[in-house]
C-alpha positions in Angstrom: 1.2 22.0 14.3 -2.0 22.6 12.3 -0.9 23.1 8.7 -4.1 24.6 7.4 -5.3 27.7 9.2 -5.2 28.9 12.8 -5.7 32.0 14.8 -2.4 33.8 15.1 -1.3 34.8 18.6 -1.8 38.3 19.8 1.8 39.1 18.9 1.0 38.8 15.1 0.9 42.4 13.9 -1.0 42.9 10.7 -0.3 46.7 10.6 3.5 46.1 10.7 3.1 43.4 8.0 1.4 45.9 5.7 3.4 49.0 6.6 5.2 49.1 3.2 2.1 48.6 1.0 2.1 51.2 -1.8 -0.1 49.6 -4.5 -3.3 47.7 -3.8 -5.6 45.7 -6.1 -9.2 45.8 -4.9 -11.6 43.2 -6.4 -15.3 44.0 -6.3 -17.9 41.4 -7.2 -21.4 41.9 -8.6 -22.9 40.6 -5.4 -21.3 43.5 -3.5 -22.5 46.1 -5.9 -26.1 44.9 -6.1 -29.0 43.9 -3.8 -31.7 41.4 -4.5 -34.4 44.0 -3.9 -33.3 47.1 -5.7 -30.6 46.0 -8.2 -27.5 48.2 -8.4 -26.6 49.6 -4.9 -25.4 53.2 -5.5 -24.6 53.7 -1.8 -22.0 50.9 -2.0 -20.5 52.5 -5.1 -20.2 55.7 -3.2 -18.7 54.1 -0.1 -16.1 52.2 -2.1 -15.2 55.3 -4.1 -14.7 57.2 -0.8 -12.4 54.5 0.5 -10.4 54.4 -2.7 -10.1 58.2 -2.6 -8.8 58.0 0.9 -6.1 55.6 -0.1 -5.1 57.8 -3.0 -4.8 60.8 -0.7 -2.5 58.8 1.6 -0.1 58.0 -1.3 -1.3 54.5 -1.9 -2.1 53.5 -5.5 -5.4 51.7 -5.8 -6.3 49.5 -8.8 -9.9 48.2 -9.1 -11.0 44.9 -10.7 -14.8 45.6 -10.9 -17.5 43.2 -11.9 -21.0 44.6 -12.5 -21.4 45.1 -16.2 -23.9 42.3 -16.7 -25.8 43.4 -13.6 -25.9 47.0 -14.9 -27.1 45.7 -18.3 -29.9 43.7 -16.5 -31.0 46.8 -14.7 -31.1 48.8 -17.9 -33.3 46.2 -19.5 -35.5 45.5 -16.5 -34.3 41.9 -16.1 -34.5 40.3 -12.6 -32.9 36.9 -13.3 -29.4 36.3 -14.7 -29.7 34.5 -18.0 -27.9 31.3 -18.7 -27.2 31.9 -22.4 -23.7 33.1 -23.3 -24.8 35.4 -26.1 -27.4 37.1 -23.9 -24.8 37.7 -21.1 -22.4 39.2 -23.7 -25.1 41.5 -24.9 -25.9 42.6 -21.3 -22.2 43.2 -20.7 -22.1 45.4 -23.8 -25.0 47.4 -22.5 -23.9 47.6 -18.9 -20.2 48.3 -19.3 -20.6 51.9 -20.3 -23.1 52.4 -17.5 -20.7 50.8 -15.0 -17.9 53.2 -16.0 -20.3 56.2 -15.9 -21.2 55.4 -12.3 -17.6 54.9 -11.3 -16.6 58.2 -12.9 -19.5 59.9 -11.2 -18.5 58.6 -7.8 -14.8 59.2 -8.2 -15.6 62.7 -9.6 -17.0 63.7 -6.2 -13.4 63.3 -4.9 -11.7 64.9 -7.8 -10.6 61.6 -9.4 -10.9 60.2 -12.9 -11.4 56.5 -13.7 -9.8 54.8 -16.6 -11.4 51.7 -18.1 -9.2 48.6 -19.1 -11.0 45.6 -20.5 -8.9 42.4 -20.5 -9.2 38.7 -21.5 -7.0 35.9 -20.5 -5.6 36.0 -24.0 -4.3 39.5 -23.4 -2.4 38.2 -20.4 -1.2 35.0 -22.0 0.6 36.6 -24.9 3.7 38.2 -23.6 3.6 41.2 -25.9 0.0 42.1 -25.1 0.7 41.5 -21.4 3.6 44.1 -21.5 1.4 46.5 -23.4 -1.4 46.2 -20.8 1.2 46.8 -18.0 2.5 49.9 -19.7 -1.0 51.3 -20.1 -1.9 50.6 -16.4 1.4 52.1 -15.2 0.7 55.2 -17.2 -2.8 55.5 -15.7 -1.3 55.2 -12.2 1.4 57.8 -13.0 -1.3 60.2 -14.1 -3.2 59.8 -10.9 -6.2 58.1 -12.6 -7.9 55.1 -11.0 -7.7 52.0 -13.3 -11.0 50.1 -13.4 -10.3 46.6 -14.9 -13.0 44.1 -16.0 -13.1 41.0 -18.0 -13.9 41.8 -21.6 -17.1 39.8 -21.5 -18.4 40.9 -24.9 -15.6 39.1 -26.8 -14.8 36.3 -24.4 -16.0 32.8 -25.1 -15.0 30.7 -22.1 -14.2 33.4 -19.6 -17.8 34.3 -18.5 -17.9 31.5 -15.9 -17.5 30.8 -12.3 -15.0 33.2 -10.6 -13.6 34.9 -13.8 -12.9 38.2 -12.0 -11.6 36.5 -8.9 -8.9 34.8 -11.0 -8.4 38.0 -13.0 -7.7 40.0 -9.8 -4.8 37.6 -8.9 -3.4 38.1 -12.4 -3.7 41.8 -12.2 -1.7 41.8 -8.9 1.3 40.5 -11.0 0.4 42.8 -14.0 0.7 46.0 -11.8 3.2 44.6 -9.3 0.8 45.1 -6.4 1.7 44.8 -2.7 -1.7 43.6 -1.5 -4.9 42.1 -2.8 -8.2 43.2 -1.1 -11.3 41.1 -2.1 -14.7 42.6 -1.3 -17.4 40.0 -0.8 -20.9 39.6 0.7 -19.5 38.0 3.9 -17.2 39.4 6.6 -14.4 37.0 5.5 -13.6 33.3 5.6 -15.7 31.4 8.1 -15.2 27.9 9.5 -18.5 27.0 7.7 -21.1 28.9 5.7 -22.6 31.2 8.3 -25.9 31.4 6.3 -26.6 27.8 7.1 -24.4 27.3 10.2 -25.1 29.9 12.9 -22.2 28.6 15.0 -19.6 29.3 12.2 -16.8 31.6 13.3 -14.8 34.1 11.4 -11.2 33.1 10.7 -9.1 36.1 11.5 -5.8 35.0 10.0 -4.9 32.1 7.7 -1.4 31.1 6.6 -2.0 28.3 4.1 -4.8 27.6 1.6 -5.0 23.8 1.7 -7.6 21.1 1.5 -9.0 22.0 4.9 -9.6 25.6 3.9 -11.1 24.5 0.6 -13.4 22.2 2.4 -14.7 25.2 4.5 -15.9 27.1 1.4 -17.0 24.1 -0.7 -18.5 25.2 -4.0 -20.4 28.3 -2.7 -21.5 30.9 -5.1 -23.7 33.9 -5.3 -27.0 34.2 -7.1 -26.1 37.7 -8.3 -22.5 37.2 -9.3 -20.5 34.5 -11.0 -18.2 33.5 -8.1 -18.3 32.6 -4.5 -15.9 32.2 -1.6 -14.3 29.1 -3.2 -13.1 31.1 -6.2 -11.9 34.0 -3.9 -9.8 31.5 -1.9 -8.2 30.2 -5.1 -7.3 33.8 -6.1 -5.8 34.3 -2.6 -3.8 31.0 -2.9 -2.3 32.2 -6.2 -1.2 35.6 -4.9 0.0 34.1 -1.6 2.3 31.6 -3.5 3.9 34.6 -5.1 4.5 36.4 -1.9 1.6 38.8 -1.9 -0.7 39.1 1.2 -4.5 39.2 0.8 -7.5 40.3 2.8 -11.1 39.2 2.3 -13.6 41.6 3.8 -17.2 42.6 3.5 -17.7 45.1 0.7 -20.7 46.6 2.5 -18.8 47.7 5.6 -18.2 51.5 5.7 -14.5 52.3 5.7 -13.6 48.7 5.3 -11.0 49.2 2.5 -9.0 51.6 4.6 -9.2 49.4 7.7 -7.9 46.4 5.7 -5.0 48.3 4.2 -4.0 49.7 7.6 -3.9 46.2 9.0 -6.8 46.6 11.4 -8.5 43.4 12.7 -11.1 43.0 9.9 -12.1 40.1 7.7 -9.6 37.3 7.0 -5.9 38.1 6.5 -4.0 35.5 4.4 -0.3 35.5 5.0 1.8 34.9 1.9 3.5 31.5 1.8 6.0 32.2 -1.0 8.5 34.9 -2.1 7.9 37.6 -4.6 9.3 36.7 -8.1 12.5 38.6 -8.7 11.9 38.3 -12.5 8.8 39.9 -14.0 8.8 37.2 -16.8 8.6 34.5 -14.1 5.8 36.4 -12.5 4.0 36.3 -15.9 4.6 32.5 -16.1 3.3 32.0 -12.6 0.2 34.2 -12.9 -0.9 34.7 -16.4 -0.5 31.3 -18.1 -3.0 28.5 -17.9 -1.3 25.1 -17.6 -1.8 22.8 -20.6 -0.8 19.8 -18.5 1.4 18.7 -15.7 4.6 16.7 -14.9 5.2 14.8 -11.7 8.9 14.8 -10.6 10.7 12.6 -8.1 11.8 13.9 -4.7 15.4 14.7 -5.8 14.2 16.8 -8.7 11.6 18.5 -6.5 14.4 19.5 -4.1 16.7 20.7 -6.9 14.0 22.9 -8.4 12.7 24.5 -5.1 15.9 24.8 -3.1 18.7 25.2 -5.7 16.9 26.8 -8.6 17.9 24.0 -11.0 16.4 23.2 -14.4 14.2 20.1 -14.8 16.0 17.3 -16.6 14.4 14.2 -18.2 15.8 12.0 -15.4 13.7 13.7 -12.8 10.3 13.3 -14.5 8.2 10.5 -13.2 4.8 11.0 -15.0 3.3 13.2 -17.7 -0.4 14.3 -17.7 -2.2 15.7 -20.7 -1.3 16.5 -24.3 0.7 19.6 -25.1 3.2 20.9 -27.6 6.7 22.1 -27.0 6.6 25.6 -25.5 3.4 25.1 -23.6 3.0 26.0 -19.9 2.7 23.1 -17.5 2.5 22.6 -13.7 5.3 20.7 -12.0 4.1 18.5 -9.1 6.1 16.9 -6.3 5.6 13.2 -5.4 2.7 14.2 -3.0 0.8 15.9 -5.9 1.5 19.5 -4.8 2.2 22.1 -7.4 5.7 23.4 -6.8 6.4 25.2 -10.1 5.1 26.3 -13.5 7.2 26.4 -16.6 7.5 26.3 -20.3 8.4 22.9 -21.6 11.0 22.4 -24.4 9.5 19.1 -25.6 6.0 18.0 -26.3 4.1 15.6 -24.0 4.7 12.6 -26.3 8.4 13.4 -26.5 8.7 13.7 -22.7 7.0 10.4 -22.2 9.7 8.8 -24.4 12.7 10.4 -22.6 11.4 10.7 -19.0 13.6 9.0 -16.4 16.6 9.0 -18.8 19.8 10.9 -18.7 20.0 13.9 -21.0 22.8 12.1 -23.0 20.2 9.7 -24.4 17.8 12.3 -25.8 19.2 12.2 -29.3 19.3 8.4 -29.4 15.7 8.1 -28.3 14.2 11.0 -30.3 16.5 10.8 -33.3 17.4 14.4 -33.2 19.4 17.0 -31.3 17.5 18.8 -28.5 18.1 20.7 -25.3 19.2 18.9 -22.2 16.4 20.3 -20.1 12.6 19.6 -20.1 12.2 23.0 -18.5 15.1 25.5 -18.3 15.3 27.3 -15.0 14.9 30.7 -16.8 11.5 29.5 -18.1 10.3 28.3 -14.6 8.5 30.0 -11.8 8.9 28.2 -8.5 5.7 28.3 -6.5 
């Protein structure tokens, strides 16, 4: 059986799969909101607002992750080319963010809705206290029938204004608001077997059930001239939410009514079937989504099985290799012998300490390190199985 993607048989029912969806994260890129000829496309803003309002009337709670601040700043200053300098992009974001929110509020106001701005950085999501505070704020906005509009806080970020920032952020927001579905709006109709702009015979993939090397090869390193991401970064965002049990749909952001069609499960774009289970513990969801790994550990086959099928902690005896330098308490990825990421967790020892005790029974930790320490490299309570 093909382990990458395939067309599902006619019996696959998207609508049934999505019947219980109650909260949706909708990611909108700059390339969707603009055109090369006229800059910001207000017709697209109006169409998206109409689709979001329809979801709201149907009792589905929409949360937007919206790019566009830099593009709006460029329009305000009459700039045609996106500048490479970080400081200039940050200044443009500062100018454009208020204009972006003004436009969203204007379009949502037509439907009697109010938008609430939330600016985040990866640091806000990495620190547990700030993560929980952001979650409370977003839940309060949703409870008050407002539409949260989330964006990267570009004006204070240093390394976040880069390829695919808001694609990755949308995956993290799915965990932050405990979403049931991720909808990514892009320039294309969905995932194609090749780039349709250079391969006229490329065909749209209707349903995919695993993001692997074959899928990644299809999208390559594509990116947009008007945004910061491309299909490659969108696929990585999809892979993240799929591993956590959340389905995703990639569709054209220019298609009228596309958002409603995607949420209803109509045959539109590319539907990505989740490959994992939803985290039962919100803290484990935070570990899986919001923490950037500082390194990685490869474990043997026995340890991989114990972690993924029996929910065990990772002991020194199961560690086969250590990659990177990191302190105790850092998040790391756990790889099986084939190099696949199977878990992410918080280590109880530094990289150098793990190198000294890996492969040994826990009873020898004190003798080797010269001090008492926990038996586990990663305790099961600090690990999210992916």
